[in-house]
N, C-alpha and C positions, 0 to 999 in steps of 0.2 A: 453468577452473572447474570446479569437484564435479559431481558430478550434482544435488545440493539447489540451487546455482544457476545451473543452466542456463536459458539464455532462449530453447532451440530454438521452443517454442512460440508464443511471443510474437512478435505480428503489427506491422510497423511503425506507430508512432505514427498516420499520418493514416487507418489501416483500424480502428483497436480500438473497442469499443462500450464499455468502460469506462474508468475513470480513477483511479486509487489518489493518493492522496498522505498525507502525515504528519498527525496531528488530536495536541494533548495527552489524556491519559487524564486528567481531571479528578477521578476519584474518588479513582485509587490513586497517581496521578503515573506520569510517565514519558510515553511515546508509543505510538498507534495507529496502524494503517494503515485510512485511509476509504478503500470502494471506493463508487463511485455507477456507476450503470447499470441496464441492465435485468436483470440476473441478479446484483445484485452479494453476495446471499448465499449464492453459489456456488462459494469459492474458498480453503475453507480447507484447507489441505496443499499449497497450490500456490504459486509461485515468481510473482512481477508485479511488473512496473515501477513504479515510486514515483517521482510528479515532484518535486522540489526545484525549488528558488532558482535550484540552480548546473546545473542537468540533471536526470538520472533517475538512480536507484539500482534495483537489485532487491532483494525481500525475500521470506522464506519466511514464507506466513501460516501461523499456528498454530491457532489458534480463532477461531468466529465469537464476537464479545461483544456486539452489538446490530446490530438490522436493524430497517429501518421507509423509510416515507417523509421526503425532505428538504423541511422546510418553506420551506429559504430564506434563512435566517438565516448560513450559513456562504456561498454565493455564490449570487448572484440565479438565475444561469443552469441550476442544481440543482434548483432550488424544484420538488417534486411528482415526481422522480424516486426511486427505489428506490436504498437506501443501508447498507453495510454496514460494520460496525465491526471490527478483527480485530486481535487479540494477534499477535505476529512474534518470531521467534527473534531474537535478535540473533547479528550477525556476529561471527568472533572478532575482536581488536583487532589491527591489522598491528602488526608490531615492526617498529619503524625505530632504524637506527646511525646514531649523530649522527656528521655529516659533519667531519674533522679540517680 
């Protein structure tokens, strides 16, 4: 792992105060990372674990695009919690050789 994708400072899932997921960018197309939690707008420039349907990935957040309070339309459990949307740096594509 490179320094940019290091997960050294990430606590175990059960001890986390924040949750990150992928979210569609409806204005520009593509994807953003959506962070929900008490300090959701303070993660620009950091590597965070992002929940996916198949487990968890890590992404380096680039810039805060928007922050506010969740209205509960995404998930009911997040209603009233602070939320932030971030752009992120795409990981380099993995080159795989075809098996013979």
